[in-house]
N, C-alpha and C positions, 0 to 999 in steps of 0.2 A: 555160211549157209548150209541146207541141209540137200541142195539140188541142182541140176545143171541148170545153167542159163538156157540153153537148148530146149531143154523141159519145158521149163517155166515160159520161155515164149511157142512153145506150142500148146502149152494149156490155155494162155493168155489169148491167142489166137483162135483158138477154138472155143473160148469162154464168149469173145466177141461175135461168131458164129452164130452162137445159139442166141446171144442176147438179138440178134438183129432178125432172128427170125420167129422171136416171140413180139406178142400184146403188148403184153408189161416192158417196164422198164429196168427192169431188174431180173438176176439171178436167183432161183432159190437153192434152198439146201440139197435138193434131190437132185439140180439140175448138175450143180458144182461137182456132186458125190459122184454122178454119170459120168460125166467130162473126165476126172480123176481116173477112173475106172476104167474107161476106153483105152487112157493114154497108159495105162498100168503105171497110175501114180498112186503114192500112198499121201492120204488127208492130211496125218502129221505132217508132211513138206510141205503141203500146201498151207499149211497152218505158220511152220517157220517160215515160207515168203511173207505170208500177212504181218510177222511179228517185223520183219525185215524193213516192209515198205513204210508199216508205222512209224520204224524208229530212226529211219533216213528222213523220212516226212519230218518228224519231229524236230530233228537236229536241223534242217534248213531252214524251218521256222524259225528255230531258235537263232539262229545265225544270220536272217533277213533275206535268206535264197528264198523268195516268196514263189517265182515260178518253177522253180525244182522244187519244193515245197509239194505245191499244185499236179505236179505229175506223177509225184510217189504216191500223194495220198489217190488219185485218179486210178493208178495201177490197183492199189490197194480195194479200194471199193468195186471192181471190175471180180476181185476173187472175192469179196465180201461185200455184197453191196447195201447192208442195213447195219454196217459195223458202226457205231455212234465216234469209236473215237476219231474214225476215219472220216466220218460228215463232219464232224465239230473240226480238225484240222482243216479239212479243206472251205470251211467257213471262216476260218480263222487267218487262215492266206490269202483268200480272196479280200477280206476285209481290209488287211495290212495293204495290199495291194491297191484298193481303193484308195485308203490314206496317202497312198504314197503317188498314184497317177491321177487320182480325181475320176477314173471310170466308172460312168453307169451301169457295165457292164458287168463288174466286180463287185458292186453294191448289190447288185439285185441275185448275183451267185451266192455270196455270201448270206443272204436273208435266206434263199432256199433251200443250201446244205443246212444252215441253223435249224429252219422250220423242221428240214428230214430227219437231223439228229434229235429234237424232241418227240419225235413222233416215234419214234423207236426206241427212246429213252428218256420219257417225261421226267427224270432226277438228272438229267445231266445240266447243272446248272451253268456252266459256264457258256452253254448254248443261249440260255435266256439274255445273259448279260449281252450277247451280239445283238440279238434282236432287239433289246432296249435300245442300243448304243446307236445300230442302225435310226431307228425310229425317233430317237434323240436330235442326231446329225443327219440331215434328208440329203443334206449337198456335200457333206465330206467335208474335209479342212479347206480346200476350197472356198467355200461360205464364207468362214472369218473374215478371208483376206476381201471378199466382193462388200461383206458387210462394213467392215471397219474401210474401205474405201469410200464408200457412200456416205458414213457419219462424221468424216470428216471433213466437210466443208459445212455442215450445219453446226460445229461446235461454235458459239459465240466467242468473236473477236475481245482479247483482253484491253481494257483501257488503257490506252496512252499514256506514259508518262513522260516528263519533260527529259528531252535530249540529251542533256547533260548525264544525270544520274544514271540515264538507261545506258548511255555508251560506256559509263564506268564500270557499271556491274557484268555488262558483258563480255568486256576485258578480264575481267575478275573471275568471270566462270570457264574464259577459256585458256587461262594460263594453267589451271592443276589438272582440266581436262589433258590437254599436251602433255603435261609432267606424266600423269597417271599411263597416257597410250606410251610415253617412251621407258617409262618402268618394265612394262607389259612385254615392249619388245627387247629388252635388256634379257627376261625373264624367258622367253621363247628361245632367245639365241642363245643362253644359257643350256636350256632343257635338251634342244636339237644339237647342241656339241655333247651333252651329255649321253645321249640317244644315239649319237654316230659311234664316239668312242664306246660306248659297251657292245652297239652291233659288230662293230669292228676291233675289237679286242684282240690284243694279238695271242692270246692264250685262255684253254678253258676248260670245258668239259661238254661235250656235245651228248655222249648218252650214257644211261645210267641204268641198266637194266638184269633181272635175275633170269637164270638159268638152272635146272634141274639135273645133278650129274648122279652117277652111284654113290657118288662120297658125300654129296649132298648138294646142298642150293650153294650158287656161287655168284659173284659180281661182276657183271663188265662194265669197266668205263673206260670210254672212248677219248681218249684228253687230243689236244691238239697245239700247236706252236704254229709260230705264225711261219712262212713259206716265202722266202725272199723273189724268188724266181717265179716269173709268172709264164704261164697262165696258171701255177698252182697257190693257191691262196693260203692251204694250212697245210700242215704236217702233223697226221696224227700218230698215234701210239693208242695199243691195248693193254689195259691191265686189268689182269683176271685173278679174283679174289675171293677165298674161303668166307663166304659170309658169316656163319657163327664166330669166330673169329677174328676176319680181317685181314689174315695171313695172306701176302701177295703168292699165288703160284705162278705166275707166270708175266711175264713182259715182254711186248712185242712191237715192234715198228711196223706201222701199216704203212703202204703203199700213198702217197697222194693223190687226190683226183685232180683234175683241170676245172678251173672253173667252179670248186666246190667251197660254200664258205662252211665255218665250224658248225653250225646247228643242223647241216644238211648231211654232215657222214652218221653213216648205218642207221641212216632216219627212218629207211622203211625196211623192218625187218621181220622174221617168224622164224617158229623154231621146228627144224624137222627131222626128223632120226637124231637127235644130238645134237643137232648142229643151229646156229644162227645163220640164217638165209638173209644176206642182205640184196634189196634189189633197186637200181641205181640206173636210170637212163635204159638205153639197150642191153644192159648187162645184167650180172649178179655174184655173187659170191659168197659160200659157206663155209664156217669155220667151226671145228668141235669146240661146243662148250666150256671142256672143262680144259684142255691144250692149247687152243686157237691154231691149230693147224689145220691148212685148207683141206677142204673133202669134197669141195664141188664149186666147178665153175666153168665159165664159158669157153676158156682156153682148152679145160681138161672134156668136156664136150667134145669138142672137135676131134680131140687125139684117141677119144673113145669109142666113138662110131664113124666107121669108114664113110656111112649114107654125106654126113655133112665134113668129108674130111677135107672138103675143096675151101670152106670158111662156113662163117658164119653171116649170112646178109642183118637179119633182123630176129628181135627176140621179144617175144610178148608176155607179161605174167598174166594168167586169168586167174579169178576168185577162187576157182578148184584146184587150187596149187599146180596146176598143169602151165607148162611152158608151151605157147606155139612160136617154134623156130621155122624160119624160113632161110634157107642157105642161100650162097652166094648162086647158085645155079638157079635157083630160083623155085626149089622143090621145097615142099612143106612138111613137118614133122611135129611130133607133138612129146615132151620129154616132163615124165613123174620125178621128182625129186625123190619120192619116197619109195619107190619101187625102182629107180634108176634105171627104167626102160626108156626106152625111144619108138615109138610108134607113128607109124604113117596113116593118111586120113581114114582110109578103110579099117584097120586095126584100130582107131580111134573111138570112131563110132561105134564097130563092135563091143568096145570096152565099157561103153557106155548106156549098151543096151542089152548086155546079158550080166545080171547081177544078183548075185547070190544071197536073199536074204538072210538076216544074223539078229542077235539079239544084243542091243545097248541100252545103256542107262540113261534115263533122260527123267528131269524134272516137270511136272507140269504144275499149274494153278488154277485151282479151282474158285470159282467166283461166290459169294455166299446169295445165296437166291433172294436174302433178305434186305442184304444191303448190297449192290452192284458196284459199291466202291471197297469193298473187302475181300479179301483172297486167302488161301489155303495151299502151300505146297505139299504135293506128294511124289515121293521117289518110285517112279516108273523103269520097267523093262520094256521098251518096244521093239516089235520086227521091222526092220527096214532095211533097204537097199544100200543105202547111203552113208555115210558116217555123220553125226550131228556136230561140225566143226563150232558152229558159234554157239559155246556153253552157256553165254549171260541170254540167249534170244530165249526165254522161256515161254513155251507156248501155253496160252489159256485154252481151257476147255471146260467142260458141263460135266455133271455128275453122269449125267444122261448118256453123253456121247461115249465119258471113259469106261461106263460098264457096258456099251455095246461092243467096243473094241476089245473089251475082256473076253466076252461072249463068243466074240469071232476066231480069240486066240492071238490078237495084234498085242495085247498088253498085257502085262504082268505086274499086281503089285507090290511095291518093296513096303512102303508106307502104310500103314494101315489108317483110313481117312479120318474114324475118329480121334485117332491122336493127334493128330493135325488143327492148331489154333488157327483162326482167322486172324489176319492183320492190315491194315487201312495202306491204301494206295502202297504196297509194298515196291521196289525196283530193285531186282536183282543186280550184284554185284561179281560174283563169283559162284559157279557149281560144279560139281565133278560127280563122281560115283558113290560119293558117302556124303558131302556137306554142301549148304547154300549158303551164302553169304548176303544179306540184302539189306535194305534202309526201308524203313516204314514210317508214316506218320500218325502220330496221339491224337489228332484229331482234326477235323475240315476247318479250313480257315487259317487268317492270319495267325492265330493261338496257337496250332498246332506247329510241333517242333520234330524233325528226324530223331529217327532211332535205328541203331547199328544192329542185326540179330544176328545169330547163325544157327542152325537146324539139322540136326543128324539124319540119320537115313528111315530111323525109330521115328520120327516127327516130335520128338524133343527139342524144346530150345535150348541149348547149349549154354550160349549167353545172349546178353544185350547190354548195350550201353546208350548211355545219351550222350550228348554235347559235353554236359560236364562232367564225365568222366571218361572222355580220352584227354589224353595229355598232346600225342604224335600229330602236327599238322596235317600227317598225307590220311589218316584215319579221321579228321576230321574235315577235309575236303570233301570226301564222299558224302558227307551230311548237307555242307554248305552247298557244293557244285551240283548242276542240273546234269551235267555230263562230265563224266572227269574218267578216261581212258587211261587203265593202267596196265602194268605186266603182273603173270602170276607166275608161279612156280612154286610146286607143293612136292616137298620129300617127308614121308609119313605124316606126324601132324603136323608139321609146319608147313606156311604157306608163305613164300616171298610175295612182297609186294613192290614194283618198282612204279618211279613215274617223275618225268623230266618238267612237271608244269605245277611245282605245287608251292600253295602259298600260303602265308601266315593268317590269321582270324582277321577278319576284316581288312584284310589288304590283299590288294590286286597284284601287288609288286613289291619286291622282287619275287623271282621264281626261281624254284630251287630244284635239284635234282637230286632224289632221295630212293632210298630202300630200304624196306624195313621186312622182319620177321614176325609173324603173327602163331598163336596154339590155336589153333581150330577149334580148340575141345574146351577153352578157357577164356581165349580172347586177348591175352599176354602178351606185351610187343615184348620177344625173346631177342630181337638185335636191330641195330635202326645206323645208318652209314648216309651222311650229305657230304660232297667236298666242299662247301660253304657253310650250310647251317651248324651240323657239327664237326668240320674242319678234319675230317675223314681221311689220312694218307694212311694206302697199304701198305705194309712192309712186310 
């Protein structure tokens, strides 16, 4: 995110206060801009927050976390009350809650938000589908159960047959049913054993990720073997290899962790200042991407800063990459891994209040006024007080709003608008200061297929490929999966991509660890590694 949680909370509270003081049940664009201006916030940052709420809401909705999805969409609508995607998301989440719980309140909310959605965007077809479904099923899923219960006694009784044949037929039917149940039980036991063996396997790979160094892209492989002495489950080892050649650069035995299984080793990591930072429980450790040497850790902080020399009692990782540290003596401090500075509460507040504006590259997507499902991407330079860390969260805007920011001196154009093409329902996969990689649909409906495309800063399409043009399963997963979060590392025009949950076409399992290198200008796969699929062994 490109904003602090503290500033966003202030904005939301102020927005709620203004909303409560108005006769209308929504805030207009002028209200929102006025609130942002009074709090010293950039509207681009608010747009980023809206995008984040929408992404989280969609992900919760897709995974069946309907109450969490509702909370995210409601926060989005507080920032953008007429946002059609937010209104539709709320309608869909309440619809699923109604199917799940059968509560009338959810049905009414679903209908209300669906109607609000089409009022603001009459072309939003999915909202009409919700309204149609609600009218066809006035009592939800519970109606079917009630109707079937009522209809059962009304069925005419079958004609009685002679007792002997009936008993014979009944016994014949029961026998194959029992055999079938026995076979199903055996299959279930076998599958359970196989899953258990797979989960508790004695060796494997927990992490497979790419990182950028001055010498090029490297691949980190965290392997593990069984650790016999409890409370340790696995003994991990780190392999660092040159991605382009597969040459092994470093092999390091990592310390075992208590009660941590193989797949949870180095599970939560970020790249900061040329190091992989691994966050686990109430601790963290950082290792240099190229050498694997320890560059930062909880123990090193105690040695480095006298303020916490008595020891760290609690450490919390925040979304803005800061650590909130509570010493064993109860004093609170804030640590920034990027600057290697430790601040007290007052210094941390001052740090957040005083920000020098600077220019940074940011892609924006412009909606086609004639077709609201189409967008084009433009590379801009934005004057901001905070870095945009979520590069994939491209904010949407209009030509008019963009031109207003240009006139005010907040925005500079890198891509000429007339050079850019419109794409149908595009979704960004990766972006930086020169390229943007995304997928888009060929047409609306089930007949439409996704294609992969890459655009340069001039606005020209450098390459695009359909599913039939791709051979690598990792790239295919970008087209077939709704959410496929991957790691990226760029070196010159080479983009490294890694993922630990790659599946083959039309198969959910098994899942493979994989890393590939792609030429951003041509789309050619330069190298590929996978311990299982390609039997990669770094030497």
